[in-house]
C-alpha positions in Angstrom: 67.2 -25.9 112.4 64.7 -28.3 110.9 61.9 -25.9 112.5 63.8 -22.9 110.4 64.0 -24.6 107.0 60.3 -26.5 107.2 59.6 -22.7 108.1 61.3 -21.2 105.3 60.0 -24.0 102.7 56.6 -23.2 103.4 57.0 -19.1 103.2 59.1 -20.1 99.4 56.0 -22.0 98.3 53.4 -19.6 99.6 55.4 -17.0 97.3 55.4 -19.1 94.7 51.4 -19.7 94.9 51.1 -15.7 95.1 53.0 -15.2 91.9 51.1 -17.9 89.7 47.4 -16.0 90.8 49.1 -12.9 89.7 49.7 -14.2 85.9 46.8 -13.7 82.7 45.1 -16.9 82.4 44.6 -18.3 79.1 41.4 -18.2 77.6 39.9 -20.7 74.8 39.2 -19.4 71.8 35.0 -19.0 72.1 32.7 -20.0 69.1 30.4 -16.7 69.2 31.6 -14.2 66.8 33.8 -10.6 68.4 31.9 -7.8 67.3 34.5 -5.2 66.4 33.8 -1.9 67.8 33.0 1.4 65.6 36.2 3.9 65.9 35.6 7.0 65.0 38.8 7.2 63.5 39.2 9.2 59.6 39.6 7.3 56.6 40.4 8.5 52.8 39.4 7.2 49.3 42.2 6.9 46.9 41.5 9.3 44.0 40.5 7.3 40.7 43.3 7.6 38.2 42.3 10.8 36.0 42.5 10.4 31.8 45.9 11.5 30.0 43.7 13.3 27.4 45.9 13.3 24.7 46.4 9.7 24.8 42.2 9.4 24.4 42.5 11.6 21.5 45.4 10.1 20.0 43.0 6.9 20.4 39.1 7.5 20.3 37.2 4.8 21.3 35.1 3.3 18.0 31.7 4.6 17.8 29.2 1.9 17.6 26.3 2.8 15.3 23.3 1.0 15.4 21.6 -0.2 12.3 18.8 2.5 10.9 15.6 0.7 11.9 13.5 -0.1 8.4 9.9 1.4 8.5 7.6 -0.8 7.5 4.9 0.1 4.5 1.9 -1.2 5.9 -0.5 -1.3 3.1 -4.5 -0.7 3.3 -4.6 -1.6 -0.2 -2.7 -3.8 -2.8 -3.5 -5.0 -6.4 -4.7 -7.9 -8.0 -2.8 -11.3 -8.0 -4.7 -12.3 -10.5 -4.7 -9.5 -13.7 -6.2 -10.6 -16.8 -3.8 -9.1 -19.9 -5.2 -5.9 -21.6 -6.9 -6.0 -25.1 -4.5 -3.9 -27.0 -1.4 -5.1 -27.1 1.4 -3.0 -28.0 4.3 -4.9 -29.9 8.4 -4.0 -30.3 11.3 -4.5 -32.7 13.7 -6.7 -31.0 17.0 -7.6 -31.4 17.8 -11.0 -30.8 18.3 -12.2 -33.5 20.9 -9.5 -35.0 22.3 -9.5 -30.9 25.0 -11.7 -32.9 26.1 -9.3 -35.3 26.1 -6.9 -32.2 23.3 -4.6 -34.0 19.7 -3.8 -33.9 17.7 -4.1 -37.0 15.5 -1.8 -36.9 13.2 0.5 -34.8 15.7 3.2 -33.4 15.2 6.3 -34.5 16.8 9.2 -32.6 15.0 11.8 -34.7 11.9 10.7 -33.6 12.7 9.6 -29.6 12.3 6.0 -29.9 15.4 4.0 -28.8 16.3 0.0 -29.5 19.2 -0.1 -27.7 18.9 -3.5 -25.5 23.3 -3.6 -25.6 25.7 -2.5 -23.5 28.4 0.1 -24.9 30.7 -2.9 -26.2 27.7 -3.7 -28.2 26.9 -7.2 -25.6 23.5 -7.6 -26.2 20.8 -8.2 -23.0 17.5 -10.1 -23.8 16.4 -8.9 -20.2 16.0 -5.3 -21.4 14.9 -5.8 -25.1 11.0 -5.9 -24.2 9.2 -7.2 -27.3 5.6 -5.8 -25.9 3.4 -4.5 -23.0 -0.3 -4.1 -22.4 -2.5 -2.2 -20.1 -5.5 -3.7 -17.9 -7.4 -2.4 -15.1 -9.7 -3.0 -12.5 -11.5 -0.9 -9.9 -8.6 0.1 -7.7 -5.4 0.0 -10.6 -4.2 0.4 -13.6 -1.7 -2.7 -14.5 1.0 -2.2 -17.7 2.4 -5.8 -17.8 5.5 -5.4 -20.4 6.9 -9.0 -21.9 11.0 -9.1 -22.0 12.6 -11.7 -24.5 14.9 -12.4 -21.7 13.3 -13.8 -18.4 15.4 -12.7 -15.6 14.9 -8.9 -14.3 16.8 -8.9 -11.4 20.1 -9.5 -13.9 23.4 -8.6 -12.7 23.6 -5.6 -14.4 21.2 -3.8 -12.8 18.2 -2.7 -15.2 15.7 -0.3 -14.2 11.9 -0.4 -15.5 9.5 2.2 -15.8 6.1 3.5 -17.4 6.2 6.8 -18.6 1.7 8.9 -18.2 1.2 11.6 -20.3 -1.6 12.8 -18.7 -2.8 15.6 -21.2 -2.0 13.8 -24.7 1.0 17.0 -25.5 3.7 14.1 -26.1 5.6 15.4 -22.7 5.4 13.0 -19.6 3.8 14.4 -16.8 4.6 11.4 -14.3 6.7 8.4 -14.6 6.7 5.3 -12.4 9.9 3.7 -12.0 11.2 0.1 -10.5 14.4 -0.6 -9.8 16.3 -3.8 -8.6 16.1 -6.4 -6.7 12.7 -7.4 -8.1 10.0 -9.7 -6.2 7.8 -12.4 -7.7 5.2 -10.7 -5.1 3.7 -7.4 -5.4 6.5 -5.2 -3.2 6.6 -1.1 -3.4 9.9 -1.6 -1.9 11.9 -0.3 -4.8 9.5 1.6 -6.7 9.5 5.3 -6.9 6.6 7.7 -8.9 8.1 11.7 -10.0 6.5 14.6 -11.3 7.8 16.4 -14.2 7.0 20.1 -12.8 8.4 22.4 -15.3 7.8 21.0 -18.2 10.6 20.2 -19.9 10.4 15.8 -20.9 10.5 16.2 -24.5 12.5 19.5 -24.3 11.3 22.0 -26.7 9.0 19.6 -29.1 7.6 16.2 -27.6 9.0 14.4 -30.2 12.4 15.7 -31.8 15.8 15.5 -30.6 16.0 19.1 -29.3 19.5 18.1 -28.5 21.8 19.6 -26.9 19.4 21.3 -24.1 19.9 21.5 -20.4 16.6 20.4 -18.1 16.2 18.2 -14.9 13.5 15.9 -16.4 11.4 14.1 -13.7 12.5 16.7 -10.9 9.3 15.9 -8.2 9.2 12.4 -6.1 6.1 12.1 -4.8 6.3 8.4 -4.0 9.5 6.6 -2.6 8.7 3.2 -1.5 5.2 4.2 -0.1 8.0 4.8 3.3 7.7 9.0 3.1 5.3 10.5 5.7 3.1 12.4 3.4 3.4 8.7 0.6 0.2 7.2 -0.3 1.7 3.7 0.3 -0.4 2.4 -1.8 0.0 4.6 -5.0 2.5 1.8 -6.9 3.8 -1.8 -6.9 5.8 -3.9 -9.1 6.2 -7.4 -9.5 8.1 -9.8 -12.3 7.5 -12.8 -13.7 3.6 -13.3 -13.6 3.2 -14.4 -16.8 4.0 -15.0 -20.5 3.6 -11.6 -21.0 4.2 -9.9 -17.7 8.1 -10.4 -17.5 7.7 -7.2 -15.3 4.1 -5.9 -13.8 3.1 -2.2 -12.6 -0.1 -2.0 -10.6 -0.4 2.3 -10.1 -3.8 3.8 -8.7 -6.5 4.8 -11.3 -6.0 8.3 -9.3 -2.9 8.9 -10.3 -3.3 8.6 -13.8 -7.6 9.8 -14.2 -9.5 8.2 -17.1 -8.0 9.7 -20.0 -4.1 9.5 -21.1 -0.9 8.8 -23.1 1.7 5.8 -21.7 4.6 3.7 -22.5 7.1 1.8 -21.4 10.9 1.8 -21.0 13.7 0.3 -19.9 17.3 1.1 -18.9 20.7 -0.2 -17.9 22.4 2.0 -18.8 22.1 5.9 -17.9 19.3 5.4 -15.5 18.3 9.1 -14.5 14.9 10.4 -14.7 16.7 13.8 -14.3 18.5 13.4 -17.5 14.9 12.6 -19.3 14.7 12.5 -22.6 17.7 11.5 -23.4 17.3 12.5 -26.5 17.2 15.8 -26.1 20.1 16.1 -23.4 22.3 14.2 -26.0 23.4 14.8 -29.5 22.6 12.0 -32.0 26.3 11.7 -32.4 27.4 11.8 -28.8 24.6 9.0 -28.0 25.7 6.4 -31.4 23.8 4.2 -33.2 22.6 0.5 -32.8 22.5 0.2 -36.4 25.9 -0.5 -38.7 24.6 1.6 -41.6 24.3 5.0 -39.6 27.3 6.9 -39.5 27.1 6.9 -35.4 27.7 2.9 -35.1 28.2 2.2 -32.4 26.2 2.8 -29.1 28.1 6.2 -26.8 26.8 7.7 -24.2 22.7 6.5 -24.6 23.2 2.6 -24.2 21.2 0.0 -22.9 17.5 1.1 -23.1 15.1 0.2 -24.9 11.1 2.3 -25.6 8.2 1.8 -27.4 5.6 3.9 -29.0 3.1 4.9 -26.8 -0.7 4.1 -26.2 -3.9 6.0 -25.4 -6.1 5.0 -22.9 -9.8 6.6 -22.1 -9.9 8.7 -25.7 -9.5 8.1 -29.8 -7.3 11.0 -30.1 -6.6 12.1 -33.7 -3.7 10.2 -34.5 -1.5 12.7 -34.3 -0.6 12.7 -31.1 3.4 12.6 -30.3 5.1 9.7 -29.6 1.9 7.6 -30.6 2.0 3.9 -32.1 1.2 4.8 -35.8 -2.1 2.7 -36.9 -5.5 3.2 -37.5 -7.8 3.8 -35.5 
């Protein structure tokens, strides 16, 4: 029995060893990365979510508007900064002494197309548009027209336009106007300056001097210079600046080629209608519609034509007869 038992035990142990060898051996993790085999298993891409067009229409995305780039005006020619005063100074009536009484003292003649109306419709006085005088000087490139005002702030918040009119054939009808609009700069600038032309000869109505109202017309209808920004503009045609001197509260410079060698010129300020297409105002509005700044006139106070101050015109380059329409009456 002992022999049998030993054999049995030996056989049993041998069988355990064989069974143990048949089990898988555990492998320690390796530090070397395992390569993944590439298979041909197909894959799908989920479709992108579709926009609900009804919602998009109802709630459109805001449009971003980029600012329009400002075209810089390049100048080949700039007026002198040291402008002498013209030899001839043309004086105008002023209303500062009677402003408290809400009236102009004199100088307003509707039938002669001459306005002394530095007042708003409520007859409040605006010193910054009341013209004291103007004068003309020149150099080899530019004419300079200087306007002296009672006030000293051309950039008054009410907004005042200033202008020079040129009558190049001395018939009393304006041919060109140079108009400056705020804001104004103390340095020469073309930014807010326009030059316009009357091509159909209607700025003076039927007669150059007297009121022909009510008469339709389009005044200065053709812009030939708009700050020098137009593709065809001469960028150096006309400039304006303010507070350049005692008698140059507002000053214009324009090329001599614009006016030629002989012309009639005048100036005005405008804080009322401010529409060069309506000039001359005396031909568009009747005197009753326009009103009057003088208390002794039946049409007092001001109505449609207010906030405008004009001055009689002057000659340049010729002596004249003294009878030219709208010129200053003086011994020549």
